[in-house]
C-alpha positions as CSV (number, residue, x, y, z in Angstrom):
1,X,2.6,101.9,-72.7
2,X,0.1,100.6,-75.2
3,X,-3.6,101.7,-75.4
4,X,-5.8,98.9,-76.8
5,X,-9.1,99.8,-78.4
6,X,-10.2,96.8,-80.4
7,X,-13.1,94.4,-80.3
8,X,-13.1,92.4,-77.1
9,X,-12.4,89.1,-78.8
10,X,-9.1,90.5,-80.2
11,X,-7.8,92.1,-77.0
12,X,-5.9,89.2,-75.6
13,X,-4.1,88.6,-79.0
14,X,-3.2,92.3,-79.1
15,X,-1.9,92.2,-75.5
16,X,0.3,89.2,-76.3
17,X,1.7,91.0,-79.4
18,X,2.4,94.0,-77.2
19,X,4.3,91.9,-74.7
20,X,6.5,90.5,-77.5
21,X,7.5,94.1,-78.5
22,X,8.6,94.9,-74.9
23,X,5.5,96.9,-73.8
24,X,5.5,97.3,-70.0
25,X,2.0,98.6,-69.4
26,X,-1.5,98.4,-71.0
27,X,-4.6,100.5,-70.9
28,X,-7.5,98.5,-72.3
29,X,-10.4,100.7,-73.1
30,X,-12.4,97.9,-74.8
31,X,-15.5,96.5,-73.0
32,X,-16.9,93.0,-73.1
33,X,-15.1,91.5,-70.1
34,X,-16.1,90.6,-66.5
35,X,-19.0,93.1,-66.7
36,X,-20.6,91.2,-69.5
37,X,-21.1,87.6,-68.2
38,X,-19.3,84.2,-68.0
39,X,-17.6,84.5,-71.4
40,X,-16.3,88.0,-70.6
41,X,-15.0,86.8,-67.2
42,X,-13.0,84.0,-69.0
43,X,-11.7,86.6,-71.5
44,X,-10.6,88.9,-68.6
45,X,-8.8,86.0,-66.9
46,X,-6.9,85.3,-70.1
47,X,-6.0,88.9,-70.5
48,X,-4.7,89.1,-66.9
49,X,-2.8,85.8,-67.3
50,X,-1.0,87.3,-70.4
51,X,-0.1,90.4,-68.4
52,X,1.2,88.4,-65.4
53,X,3.3,86.1,-67.6
54,X,5.0,89.0,-69.3
55,X,5.3,91.3,-66.4
56,X,3.0,94.0,-67.9
57,X,0.7,96.1,-65.7
58,X,-2.9,96.6,-66.8
59,X,-5.4,99.4,-66.3
60,X,-8.9,98.3,-67.2
61,X,-10.4,96.7,-69.2
62,X,-13.7,98.5,-69.8
63,X,-12.2,101.9,-68.8
64,X,-12.0,105.4,-70.3
65,X,-8.3,105.6,-70.1
66,X,-5.7,107.8,-68.3
67,X,-4.1,111.2,-68.7
68,X,-1.3,113.3,-67.2
69,X,-1.0,117.1,-67.3
70,X,2.6,117.3,-66.2
71,X,4.4,119.3,-69.0
72,X,7.2,116.7,-69.0
73,X,4.9,113.7,-69.4
74,X,1.8,115.3,-70.9
75,X,-0.5,112.9,-72.7
76,X,-4.2,112.1,-73.1
77,X,-5.0,108.4,-73.4
78,X,-8.8,108.9,-73.1
79,X,-11.6,109.7,-75.4
80,X,-12.5,112.8,-73.5
81,X,-13.2,115.7,-75.9
82,X,-11.4,118.3,-73.8
83,X,-8.1,118.3,-71.9
84,X,-8.4,119.5,-68.2
85,X,-6.4,122.4,-66.9
86,X,-3.1,121.4,-65.2
87,X,-3.1,121.4,-61.4
88,X,-2.5,119.3,-58.3
89,X,-5.6,117.3,-58.0
90,X,-5.6,113.6,-58.9
91,X,-8.8,111.7,-59.8
92,X,-9.7,108.0,-60.0
93,X,-13.0,106.8,-61.3
94,X,-14.5,103.3,-61.7
95,X,-17.0,104.7,-64.2
96,X,-15.8,105.8,-67.6
97,X,-18.9,108.0,-68.4
98,X,-18.4,109.7,-65.0
99,X,-14.8,110.3,-65.9
100,X,-15.9,112.4,-68.8
101,X,-18.2,114.5,-66.6
102,X,-15.3,114.9,-64.1
103,X,-13.0,116.3,-66.6
104,X,-15.7,118.7,-67.9
105,X,-16.5,119.8,-64.4
106,X,-12.9,120.4,-63.5
107,X,-12.6,122.7,-66.5
108,X,-15.8,124.6,-65.5
109,X,-14.6,125.1,-61.9
110,X,-11.0,125.9,-62.8
111,X,-9.9,122.9,-60.8
112,X,-6.5,121.8,-62.1
113,X,-5.9,118.0,-62.6
114,X,-2.5,116.4,-62.2
115,X,-3.4,112.9,-63.3
116,X,-6.6,111.0,-64.1
117,X,-7.3,107.3,-64.3
118,X,-10.4,105.4,-65.2
119,X,-9.8,101.9,-63.8
120,X,-12.9,100.1,-65.2
121,X,-13.0,96.5,-64.1
122,X,-9.8,96.8,-62.0
123,X,-8.4,93.5,-63.3
124,X,-4.9,94.5,-62.2
125,X,-4.1,98.1,-61.2
126,X,-6.6,99.2,-58.5
127,X,-7.5,102.3,-56.6
128,X,-5.2,101.1,-53.8
129,X,-2.2,101.0,-56.3
130,X,-3.0,104.5,-57.5
131,X,-3.3,105.8,-53.9
132,X,0.2,104.5,-53.2
133,X,1.5,106.2,-56.4
134,X,-0.2,109.5,-55.5
135,X,1.1,109.3,-52.0
136,X,4.6,109.8,-53.3
137,X,3.7,112.0,-56.3
138,X,5.1,115.5,-55.9
139,X,2.6,116.8,-58.5
140,X,-0.4,115.8,-56.4
141,X,-1.7,117.4,-53.3
142,X,-5.3,116.2,-53.3
143,X,-7.0,113.0,-54.4
144,X,-10.6,112.5,-55.5
145,X,-12.1,109.0,-55.8
146,X,-15.3,107.7,-57.4
147,X,-15.8,104.1,-56.1
148,X,-18.4,101.5,-56.8
149,X,-16.7,98.6,-55.0
150,X,-13.7,97.7,-52.8
151,X,-11.3,94.9,-53.8
152,X,-9.3,95.0,-50.6
153,X,-10.7,97.4,-48.0
154,X,-8.1,96.5,-45.4
155,X,-5.2,97.6,-47.7
156,X,-7.2,100.7,-48.6
157,X,-7.6,101.6,-44.9
158,X,-3.9,101.1,-44.2
159,X,-2.8,103.3,-47.2
160,X,-5.5,106.0,-46.7
161,X,-4.9,106.3,-43.0
162,X,-1.2,107.0,-43.6
163,X,-1.7,109.2,-46.7
164,X,-4.5,111.3,-45.2
165,X,-2.1,112.8,-42.7
166,X,-0.5,114.7,-45.6
167,X,-2.9,114.7,-48.5
168,X,-6.7,114.8,-48.2
169,X,-8.6,112.0,-49.9
170,X,-12.2,112.8,-51.0
171,X,-14.5,110.0,-52.1
172,X,-18.0,109.3,-53.5
173,X,-19.1,105.7,-53.0
174,X,-22.1,104.6,-54.9
175,X,-24.2,101.5,-54.1
176,X,-24.8,99.8,-50.7
177,X,-22.4,97.6,-48.8
178,X,-22.9,93.8,-49.5
179,X,-23.8,93.5,-45.9
180,X,-27.1,95.2,-46.7
181,X,-28.1,92.4,-49.0
182,X,-27.6,89.6,-46.5
183,X,-30.3,88.1,-44.3
184,X,-29.3,88.5,-40.7
185,X,-30.9,87.2,-37.5
186,X,-29.3,89.4,-34.9
187,X,-30.0,93.0,-33.8
188,X,-26.6,94.1,-35.0
189,X,-27.1,92.4,-38.4
190,X,-30.4,94.1,-38.8
191,X,-29.0,97.5,-38.0
192,X,-26.1,97.0,-40.5
193,X,-28.5,95.9,-43.2
194,X,-30.2,99.3,-43.2
195,X,-27.3,101.3,-44.8
196,X,-23.7,101.2,-46.0
197,X,-22.4,101.8,-42.5
198,X,-19.3,99.7,-43.2
199,X,-18.2,102.1,-45.9
200,X,-18.9,105.0,-43.5
201,X,-16.8,103.3,-40.8
202,X,-14.0,102.6,-43.2
203,X,-13.8,106.2,-44.4
204,X,-14.1,107.7,-40.9
205,X,-11.3,105.5,-39.5
206,X,-9.1,106.2,-42.5
207,X,-9.5,110.0,-42.6
208,X,-11.3,109.9,-46.0
209,X,-13.7,112.8,-46.6
210,X,-16.9,111.2,-47.8
211,X,-19.2,113.2,-50.1
212,X,-22.8,112.2,-50.7
213,X,-22.9,113.7,-54.2
214,X,-20.5,114.6,-57.0
215,X,-21.4,118.3,-56.5
216,X,-20.4,118.1,-52.9
217,X,-17.2,116.3,-53.9
218,X,-16.2,119.3,-56.1
219,X,-17.4,121.8,-53.5
220,X,-14.9,120.3,-51.0
221,X,-12.2,119.9,-53.6
222,X,-12.5,123.5,-54.6
223,X,-11.9,124.6,-51.0
224,X,-9.0,122.3,-50.1
225,X,-7.3,122.9,-53.5
226,X,-7.2,126.6,-52.9
227,X,-7.4,127.4,-49.1
228,X,-6.0,125.9,-45.9
229,X,-8.3,123.7,-43.8
230,X,-9.8,125.5,-40.8
231,X,-8.1,125.2,-37.4
232,X,-11.4,125.0,-35.6
233,X,-15.2,125.2,-36.0
234,X,-15.8,128.9,-35.6
235,X,-17.2,130.6,-38.8
236,X,-17.5,134.3,-39.5
237,X,-20.2,135.3,-42.0
238,X,-20.1,138.6,-43.9
239,X,-23.0,139.5,-46.2
240,X,-25.0,142.2,-47.8
241,X,-28.3,140.2,-47.5
242,X,-29.5,139.3,-44.0
243,X,-31.6,136.3,-45.2
244,X,-28.7,134.6,-46.9
245,X,-26.6,135.2,-43.8
246,X,-29.2,133.4,-41.7
247,X,-29.4,130.5,-44.1
248,X,-25.6,130.2,-44.0
249,X,-25.6,130.2,-40.2
250,X,-28.3,127.5,-40.1
251,X,-26.4,125.4,-42.5
252,X,-23.2,125.8,-40.5
253,X,-25.0,124.7,-37.3
254,X,-26.6,121.7,-39.0
255,X,-23.2,120.6,-40.3
256,X,-21.6,120.8,-36.8
257,X,-19.9,124.2,-37.2
258,X,-20.3,127.2,-34.9
259,X,-21.2,130.8,-35.6
260,X,-19.9,132.4,-32.5
261,X,-20.7,135.9,-31.3
262,X,-18.0,138.4,-32.2
263,X,-16.1,139.9,-29.4
264,X,-16.8,143.6,-28.4
265,X,-13.7,145.0,-30.0
266,X,-14.6,143.4,-33.3
267,X,-18.1,144.8,-33.2
268,X,-16.8,148.2,-32.4
269,X,-14.4,148.1,-35.3
270,X,-17.3,147.1,-37.6
271,X,-19.6,149.8,-36.3
272,X,-17.0,152.4,-36.9
273,X,-17.5,152.3,-40.7
274,X,-20.8,150.5,-41.3
275,X,-24.2,152.3,-41.3
276,X,-26.3,152.3,-38.2
277,X,-28.8,149.9,-39.8
278,X,-26.2,147.2,-40.2
279,X,-25.9,144.3,-37.9
280,X,-22.4,143.8,-36.4
281,X,-23.1,140.5,-34.8
282,X,-22.4,137.2,-36.6
283,X,-23.5,137.0,-39.3
284,X,-22.4,140.6,-40.2
285,X,-25.2,142.1,-42.3
286,X,-23.8,145.2,-44.0
287,X,-27.1,145.7,-45.8
288,X,-27.6,146.2,-49.5
289,X,-25.8,149.5,-49.7
290,X,-22.4,147.9,-48.7
291,X,-19.6,148.9,-51.0
292,X,-16.6,146.9,-52.1
293,X,-14.5,148.8,-49.5
294,X,-16.9,147.8,-46.8
295,X,-16.4,144.1,-47.8
296,X,-12.7,144.4,-47.6
297,X,-12.7,146.2,-44.2
298,X,-15.3,143.9,-42.7
299,X,-13.5,140.7,-43.7
300,X,-10.3,142.1,-42.2
301,X,-12.0,142.9,-38.9
302,X,-13.8,139.5,-38.6
303,X,-10.7,137.6,-39.7
304,X,-8.7,139.3,-36.9
305,X,-11.0,137.8,-34.2
306,X,-9.5,134.8,-32.4
307,X,-13.0,133.3,-32.2
308,X,-13.1,132.9,-36.0
309,X,-11.4,130.0,-37.8
310,X,-13.0,130.4,-41.3
311,X,-14.9,133.1,-43.2
312,X,-17.8,132.9,-45.6
313,X,-18.5,136.1,-47.6
314,X,-21.8,136.4,-49.3
315,X,-22.7,138.8,-52.1
316,X,-26.0,139.3,-53.9
317,X,-25.8,142.0,-56.6
318,X,-27.7,145.2,-55.8
319,X,-28.0,148.1,-58.2
320,X,-25.3,150.2,-56.4
321,X,-22.4,147.7,-56.2
322,X,-20.7,145.8,-59.1
323,X,-19.7,142.2,-58.5
324,X,-16.3,142.7,-60.1
325,X,-15.4,145.4,-57.6
326,X,-16.5,143.2,-54.7
327,X,-14.5,140.3,-56.1
328,X,-11.4,142.4,-56.2
329,X,-12.0,143.5,-52.6
330,X,-12.5,139.9,-51.5
331,X,-9.2,139.0,-53.2
332,X,-7.4,141.8,-51.4
333,X,-8.9,140.6,-48.1
334,X,-7.8,137.1,-48.8
335,X,-4.2,138.2,-49.6
336,X,-4.1,140.2,-46.3
337,X,-5.2,137.0,-44.3
338,X,-2.1,135.3,-45.8
339,X,-3.5,131.8,-45.7
340,X,-4.1,131.8,-41.9
341,X,-7.8,131.1,-42.3
342,X,-9.8,129.8,-45.2
343,X,-12.1,132.2,-47.0
344,X,-15.1,131.0,-49.1
345,X,-17.2,133.2,-51.4
346,X,-20.9,132.9,-52.2
347,X,-21.9,135.0,-55.3
348,X,-25.7,134.5,-55.8
349,X,-26.3,135.7,-59.3
350,X,-27.0,134.3,-62.7
351,X,-23.6,135.3,-64.0
352,X,-21.7,133.6,-61.2
353,X,-18.6,134.8,-59.4
354,X,-16.0,137.1,-60.9
355,X,-13.2,135.3,-62.7
356,X,-10.7,137.2,-60.7
357,X,-11.4,135.0,-57.6
358,X,-10.2,131.8,-59.3
359,X,-7.0,133.2,-60.8
360,X,-3.6,134.2,-59.4
361,X,-1.6,133.0,-56.5
362,X,-4.4,133.3,-54.0
363,X,-7.6,131.6,-55.2
364,X,-10.9,131.8,-53.4
365,X,-13.4,128.9,-53.9
366,X,-16.8,130.2,-54.9
367,X,-20.3,128.8,-54.5
368,X,-23.8,129.7,-55.7
369,X,-25.6,129.1,-52.4
370,X,-24.5,129.5,-48.8
371,X,-25.5,125.9,-47.9
372,X,-22.9,124.6,-50.4
373,X,-20.1,126.6,-48.8
374,X,-21.2,125.5,-45.2
375,X,-21.2,121.8,-46.1
376,X,-17.8,122.0,-47.8
377,X,-16.3,123.9,-44.9
378,X,-17.7,121.3,-42.4
379,X,-16.1,118.4,-44.4
380,X,-12.8,120.2,-44.4
381,X,-13.0,121.0,-40.7
382,X,-13.8,117.3,-39.9
383,X,-10.7,116.2,-41.8
384,X,-8.5,118.8,-40.1
385,X,-9.7,117.5,-36.7
386,X,-9.0,113.9,-37.7
387,X,-5.5,114.8,-38.9
388,X,-4.6,116.3,-35.6
389,X,-5.3,113.1,-33.7
390,X,-2.3,110.8,-33.1
391,X,-2.3,107.5,-34.9
392,X,-3.6,105.0,-32.4
393,X,-2.5,101.3,-32.5
394,X,-5.1,98.6,-32.3
395,X,-6.1,97.5,-28.8
396,X,-4.9,94.1,-27.8
397,X,-6.6,91.7,-25.4
398,X,-3.5,90.7,-23.5
399,X,-5.4,88.3,-21.2
400,X,-7.4,86.6,-24.0
401,X,-7.4,82.7,-24.1
402,X,-7.3,82.6,-27.9
403,X,-6.6,78.9,-28.3
404,X,-9.5,78.0,-26.1
405,X,-11.8,80.3,-28.1
406,X,-10.5,78.9,-31.4
407,X,-11.2,75.3,-30.2
408,X,-14.7,76.2,-29.1
409,X,-15.5,77.8,-32.5
410,X,-13.9,74.8,-34.3
411,X,-15.9,72.3,-32.3
412,X,-19.2,74.1,-33.2
413,X,-18.3,74.1,-36.9
414,X,-17.4,70.4,-36.7
415,X,-20.9,69.8,-35.3
416,X,-22.4,71.7,-38.3
417,X,-20.0,72.6,-41.1
418,X,-22.4,75.2,-42.5
419,X,-22.5,77.0,-39.2
420,X,-25.1,77.6,-36.5
421,X,-25.9,79.5,-33.4
422,X,-23.9,78.5,-30.3
423,X,-25.7,77.2,-27.3
424,X,-26.0,79.5,-24.3
425,X,-23.3,77.5,-22.4
426,X,-20.9,77.9,-25.4
427,X,-21.6,81.6,-25.7
428,X,-20.8,82.1,-22.0
429,X,-17.5,80.2,-22.3
430,X,-16.6,82.0,-25.5
431,X,-17.1,85.4,-23.9
432,X,-15.1,84.4,-20.9
433,X,-12.2,83.6,-23.1
434,X,-12.0,87.3,-23.9
435,X,-12.9,88.6,-20.5
436,X,-16.3,89.9,-21.6
437,X,-18.3,90.0,-18.4
438,X,-21.8,88.4,-18.3
439,X,-24.3,88.3,-15.5
440,X,-24.2,85.0,-13.5
441,X,-26.1,82.4,-15.6
442,X,-27.2,78.8,-15.3
443,X,-28.5,76.8,-18.3
444,X,-31.1,74.1,-17.5
445,X,-33.4,71.8,-19.3
446,X,-36.8,72.0,-17.5
447,X,-38.9,73.9,-15.0
448,X,-37.8,71.9,-12.0
449,X,-34.1,72.4,-12.7
450,X,-34.8,76.2,-13.1
451,X,-36.4,76.4,-9.7
452,X,-33.5,74.5,-8.2
453,X,-30.7,76.9,-9.4
454,X,-32.6,80.1,-8.8
455,X,-31.8,80.3,-5.1
456,X,-28.2,79.4,-5.7
457,X,-27.8,82.3,-8.1
458,X,-29.3,84.7,-5.6
459,X,-32.9,85.9,-6.0
460,X,-34.6,87.7,-7.7
461,X,-33.8,86.0,-11.0
462,X,-34.6,86.4,-14.7
463,X,-36.0,83.5,-16.6
464,X,-35.4,83.1,-20.4
465,X,-36.0,80.4,-23.0
466,X,-33.7,79.8,-25.9
467,X,-34.1,77.9,-29.2
468,X,-33.6,78.2,-32.9
469,X,-36.8,80.2,-33.5
470,X,-36.4,82.5,-30.6
471,X,-34.6,85.6,-32.0
472,X,-36.5,88.3,-30.2
473,X,-37.3,86.8,-26.9
474,X,-39.4,89.6,-25.5
475,X,-41.8,89.5,-28.4
476,X,-42.1,85.8,-28.1
477,X,-42.9,85.9,-24.4
478,X,-39.7,84.1,-23.6
479,X,-38.5,86.4,-20.8
480,X,-39.8,86.9,-17.3
481,X,-38.0,89.2,-14.8
482,X,-37.9,89.6,-11.1
483,X,-38.9,86.1,-10.0
484,X,-38.3,85.0,-6.3
485,X,-39.0,81.6,-4.7
486,X,-38.8,78.1,-6.1
487,X,-42.6,77.9,-6.7
488,X,-42.8,81.1,-8.6
489,X,-39.8,80.1,-10.8
490,X,-41.2,76.7,-11.5
491,X,-44.6,78.0,-12.4
492,X,-43.2,80.7,-14.7
493,X,-40.9,78.2,-16.4
494,X,-43.7,75.7,-17.0
495,X,-46.0,78.3,-18.4
496,X,-43.3,79.7,-20.6
497,X,-42.4,76.2,-22.1
498,X,-46.1,75.5,-22.7
499,X,-46.8,78.8,-24.3
500,X,-43.8,78.6,-26.7
501,X,-44.7,75.0,-27.7
502,X,-48.2,76.0,-28.5
503,X,-46.9,78.9,-30.6
504,X,-44.8,76.6,-32.7
505,X,-41.5,77.8,-31.4
506,X,-40.6,75.2,-28.7
507,X,-37.7,76.0,-26.4
508,X,-34.5,74.0,-26.4
509,X,-33.8,74.9,-22.8
510,X,-34.0,77.6,-20.1
511,X,-31.6,80.2,-18.9
512,X,-31.8,81.4,-15.3
513,X,-29.9,84.6,-14.4
514,X,-29.3,86.8,-11.4
515,X,-31.1,90.1,-11.9
516,X,-28.7,92.7,-13.0
517,X,-28.2,96.0,-11.1
518,X,-30.0,99.1,-12.4
519,X,-28.2,100.9,-15.2
520,X,-28.4,102.0,-18.8
521,X,-29.3,99.4,-21.5
522,X,-26.8,99.3,-24.4
523,X,-26.1,97.0,-27.3
524,X,-22.6,95.9,-28.3
525,X,-22.2,93.5,-31.3
526,X,-20.3,92.5,-34.4
527,X,-21.0,91.2,-37.8
528,X,-18.5,89.6,-40.2
529,X,-18.9,91.3,-43.6
530,X,-17.5,89.3,-46.5
531,X,-15.8,92.4,-47.9
532,X,-15.0,94.7,-45.0
533,X,-14.4,92.1,-42.3
534,X,-15.7,92.5,-38.7
535,X,-18.0,95.5,-38.2
536,X,-18.4,96.4,-34.5
537,X,-21.5,98.2,-33.2
538,X,-22.3,100.1,-30.0
539,X,-25.5,102.0,-29.2
540,X,-28.7,102.3,-27.2
541,X,-29.9,98.8,-26.5
542,X,-32.9,97.0,-25.2
543,X,-36.1,96.0,-27.0
544,X,-36.3,99.3,-29.0
545,X,-32.8,99.1,-30.4
546,X,-34.0,98.7,-34.0
547,X,-36.6,101.4,-33.6
548,X,-34.2,104.0,-32.1
549,X,-31.2,103.1,-34.3
550,X,-28.9,105.2,-32.1
551,X,-25.9,103.0,-33.0
552,X,-22.4,103.8,-34.2
553,X,-20.1,101.4,-36.1
554,X,-16.4,100.9,-36.6
555,X,-14.3,98.3,-38.4
556,X,-12.1,96.0,-36.3
557,X,-9.4,96.0,-35.1
558,X,-10.4,98.9,-32.9
559,X,-8.2,101.4,-31.0
560,X,-9.2,102.8,-27.7
561,X,-9.9,106.1,-29.5
562,X,-12.3,104.3,-31.8
563,X,-14.3,102.9,-28.9
564,X,-14.4,106.3,-27.2
565,X,-15.6,108.0,-30.4
566,X,-18.4,105.4,-30.8
567,X,-19.7,106.3,-27.4
568,X,-19.2,110.0,-27.8
569,X,-21.2,110.2,-31.0
570,X,-24.3,108.6,-29.5
571,X,-27.4,110.7,-29.2
572,X,-28.1,108.8,-25.9
573,X,-24.7,109.6,-24.5
574,X,-26.2,111.9,-21.8
575,X,-27.8,108.9,-20.2
576,X,-24.3,107.4,-19.6
577,X,-23.0,110.7,-18.2
578,X,-25.9,111.1,-15.7
579,X,-29.2,112.5,-16.9
580,X,-31.7,114.5,-14.8
581,X,-30.1,113.7,-11.5
582,X,-29.2,110.1,-12.2
583,X,-25.6,109.1,-11.4
584,X,-23.1,108.7,-14.2
585,X,-22.4,105.0,-15.1
586,X,-19.1,103.2,-15.8
587,X,-18.4,104.4,-19.3
588,X,-14.9,102.9,-19.1
589,X,-16.4,99.5,-18.5
590,X,-18.5,99.9,-21.6
591,X,-15.5,100.9,-23.6
592,X,-13.7,97.7,-22.4
593,X,-16.6,95.5,-23.6
594,X,-16.5,97.2,-27.0
595,X,-12.8,96.7,-27.3
596,X,-13.0,93.0,-26.3
597,X,-15.9,92.3,-28.7
598,X,-13.8,93.9,-31.4
599,X,-10.8,91.8,-30.6
600,X,-12.8,88.6,-30.5
601,X,-14.5,89.3,-33.8
602,X,-11.2,90.3,-35.5
603,X,-9.2,87.3,-34.3
604,X,-11.9,84.8,-35.0
605,X,-13.4,85.5,-38.5
606,X,-15.6,82.4,-38.2
607,X,-17.8,84.4,-35.7
608,X,-20.4,85.6,-38.2
609,X,-22.7,87.4,-35.8
610,X,-22.4,88.4,-32.2
611,X,-25.0,90.2,-30.2
612,X,-24.8,91.5,-26.6
613,X,-28.2,93.1,-26.0
614,X,-28.7,94.4,-23.5
615,X,-25.4,95.3,-21.9
616,X,-26.4,96.9,-18.5
617,X,-24.0,99.6,-17.7
618,X,-24.3,100.5,-14.0
619,X,-22.3,102.8,-11.8
620,X,-19.7,100.1,-11.3
621,X,-19.6,97.7,-14.2
622,X,-20.9,96.7,-17.6
623,X,-22.6,93.3,-17.8
624,X,-23.9,91.4,-20.8
625,X,-27.4,90.2,-20.0
626,X,-28.4,88.4,-23.2
627,X,-25.8,87.1,-25.7
628,X,-26.1,85.3,-29.0
629,X,-23.3,84.2,-31.3
630,X,-23.5,82.6,-34.7
631,X,-20.5,80.9,-36.3
632,X,-20.0,80.1,-40.0
633,X,-17.1,79.2,-42.3
634,X,-14.7,82.1,-42.4
635,X,-14.6,84.1,-45.7
636,X,-11.4,83.7,-47.7
637,X,-8.5,86.0,-46.7
638,X,-7.9,89.0,-49.1
639,X,-4.3,89.1,-50.3
640,X,-2.5,92.4,-49.6
641,X,-1.3,92.9,-53.1
642,X,1.9,94.7,-54.2
643,X,2.7,98.3,-54.6
644,X,2.1,99.7,-58.0
645,X,5.0,100.8,-60.1
646,X,4.9,104.5,-61.1
């Protein structure tokens, strides 16, 4: 391996010289490449070409370097001023400056590092390559990632989904998804543009634990590097300060954990040695006079309860008890638990936690405030639940007419190579190719034709106009519901066409539909992201969809479990299950629509946007009422890449 730190203009020459001497791998710390403009991009292309022609692998350029703490391979090819303690945590960073902070934070927290890599511009070796290396690395049990971009999210998802079953992956992702920067014309696109939901979906489906901050990343890492993940959501809290116990309980509840009431036998065991003023509920408030022995006995009693899956012990130093004594008692309690349940410690004092807690065979992660411990525990519990779920294969639309759908999309692109919205008739035919049910619909050109088809569809009917400028039909006055009789339909259609023409948004035609049965309005859609591929959405639909924003997202292809999870996570889910006396609706039919939309978007990347809003979910079926589809040239396919050599 050669480490190159020379002016950017001399890097390629140095790389070629290294290749002549039989060097197999390069770490290029020098900057001045793709991050610096057109000349830098050309320089980076020349560097990569030199590596490819000679068979060298490249980390960087514009990186901070790499290091390894393995005693047999110990080296520090970074410009970090201090070497981290050895351990079993690997870290990858796209930011060199952040890498320096990571190493320093690892030392401060006693978090041992196995290997560290700052990948910089990722011209060759990427985070995906490193994940595959760490997946088989016997020296690594936990992986931390700081990401600014994804080169190949599909490969990342495949590796991470497999790897997360054995080794947790924690990630901080800065910046917003590129989908947020694109102008969109559909409800689904507008919802996606509000946040980096594609990244959230990728991590959720891959079992990656996402942290919002670097502090939270290290909080979770400190837990998983020292303690087992919790088997459930029940948390027992033991404290000598009632207020901090309440704050911890609130933080647990906000993070999706539970603070269950302790069983009677546990409360009796606690009452046997705690003073009468103590609270033996959960949290257990031993009051300020609690001794180190009280801590040890209380933790043992609470840990023995089958309702408790994890423990948080909180200590604020009073005058009568020394932190060192409590730290030793907490250690003894942790040793007695024997790794069956995780134990987290909160020492709220200026001097911090006793060093004894982070040393020895049993290490206890420590935090300054109870909220930090609760959030870390919730992240670990979520990963533990994900790991227990079986790997589900993507759902396949066995009855899909793929060739017919492909021909329909191709014909639309031939009509306009830049892409455009499909006509209502094309949308209906495309959805039918994938078995996506839509209410009975007729497309006509004028008011007289609308009146003529209304009775054939079965009255009452809904009347809608369509056209290039009619994105939100209700706002434009392009929807009238519950019409009966030829005269009423004709008059409504004539008035609608005149109103739209006067407003400067003339209609291209009219859609007449049989009125759908009563049910719950939902939205199902998909947007083709240039980096992440098709992103599928499901949520509360209707005219208020962008106001409520009760929508969940996943990346296609979807599994049945993905679709079920999207529905289960909705705040409006009770409406589907039957709310205030209303009958439950056909959730299975809604799931089927989600899966079919996911398959359609995944198998036809030229479908840029797809909106079904609303989808009426009744007691018997799920029917798309309004549907829009935009096609555009498909983004280039990302190559899968090769596995990195160790």
